[in-house]
C-alpha positions, 0 to 999 in steps of 0.5 A: 528457560527462566521466567525472564527469558520466556517473557522476553521471547514472548515480547519479541514474538509480539514485536515481530508480529507488529512488523507484519502487515496484512494487506489486500494483494493489490496493495503496493508497499513502499518500504525502506530500511533507512530513515529517508532513502533506499525506498523500494516497491513491493507487494504483499507476499502472494504465496502466503495470501488468502482471502484476498490479503497477504503479508507485507514485512516492514524493517524491524530494526532501528532506525525502523525504516519507512513504510507507506502503502498505496492501493490503486482503485478498489473500484472503477466508477463511471456514470452507470455504476461501479466495477470491482477493480483487479486485485479484489476477489470479485474483480470485474463484478459490476453494480449499478448505482441504483443497486448500491447498498453500502456498509462498512466493517473495518477494511471491508466495504460492502457494495451490495448484498453479495459484492465486497471490496477490501481497502488497506485500512479502516480510514481508506474504507471510510473514504471510499464509502464517503465517495460512493455515497456522494456519487450515488446521491448525486443526480445522474448529470452531476456524477461525472464531475465527482468521478473525474475528481476521484481520478484526478485526486488519485493521479495527482503528482502534487498530492502525492508529493504533499503526502510524502512530505507529511510522512517525512514530517511525522517521521522526523517527530515520531521516529526518535521516541520509537527508537528510544522505546525499542532500545529500552525494551530490547536493551536496557530492560533485559539488562536490568532483569538479567543483573538486577532481577531482585532489585525492585527499585531498578526493575520498577524504574525501568518499567516506569520508563517504558510506560512513560515513553509509551505515553509520549509515543501515543500522545505524539502519534495522536497529535500527528494523526490529527494534524495530518488527516484532520478527520473527526474520528475518535483516536483514544482507543488507539492511544490506549492500545499504544500505551499498554502495548510497547511492541505496538508503540514502537511501530506507531509510525507505520500507522501513519504510513498506512494511510498517508499516501493511500489515496494516490496511485502507486505510479505517482508515488513511485515518481516521488520516492524512487529513482527515475529509472525505477519509477519509469519501470513501475509506470511501464509495468502499470501501463502494460498491465492495464493495456493488455492483461486487464483489458482481456479480463475486464473488457476494453470498455472498462479499461479505456477510461483507466488508460486515458487517465493513466496516459495523461498522468504519465505524460505529466510526469514526463513519460512517453507512452510509446516508450512505456510500451516498448518491447524488451531486449530480445534474448538469444533463441526467443521467438515470442514475448508477452507484451504485458509481463515481457516474459520470453518464449521459444515456441511459436504458439506460446501463450502467457499463463501468468497473465491470464492466458494472454496471447504472445507477440512475435518480435518486430522484424526490425528489432536488434537481436541479442547475440 
């Protein structure tokens, strides 16, 4: 292998690493391989997860696809305190407002000396710290309106639609410079090295072109990030990273997708991005997960506030809660089914281990049985 081939292999490896995002296992990833359509919903790969995070792979080739991430509530707040939400390593742990002692390190938020939660990004962690601090500092009789606003914001269809429009705006501006940079790095630059490796002028010109495009992408990203999020944070460290790392600059749009819909619930974002049937399936799975599995793990008192707000949100989206909780179509020979994941069983006393040893349910007597 020549030095040029080795350099190209190393650059390719760096780029493929940029296509992998390590996210909390509770995150929901909306991904597409086209510029606007073909969205699908997936979670970080569970069999590669460790310490509460797992990899999510973005589409690596032009037009570089789409990538947006949501996280449904790292915490469940009420007037008494916080409960760590499902998907976190310490789910179910409760911290009273008087015992909250906040600190933040990148994506991790420490609620007390021994209780932490993971967010999808440092910006999401900062927003969570800001919310918790505002509720903790409020008087007890002023906390409920802040908590209600927290739930309303995450379950707001207009907010989700606005966030998706912002991402579309960013993609329309940033995608083509990133695609041009991809073509330059994986097409023109290898060609010049292969045929004109001794020509300093041609090789130098190609490398200068890469640097110029890096600067264009970095500056464009900075303006878009400031326009979309508007928070007063320093972006120059990220700008310098984009300039000196072409593999990172190619994936600059992912930096916006990581945060733009993060405050919204996945069921609401699904209603904006996915076809009606798939969005309804996402809402059904989310409703059943909270009603059955999480209620058995966290307790009905904690889950009740979630179900009330989820039900109201889904009704606004035009879903009937009874339909979301409908049993699946019965397969031949099936005697019971899991009311949470809809797995079917052929023995009478089966329990669903994948849903936390959840008791299964017998088929309603009036159901039509599959032949």
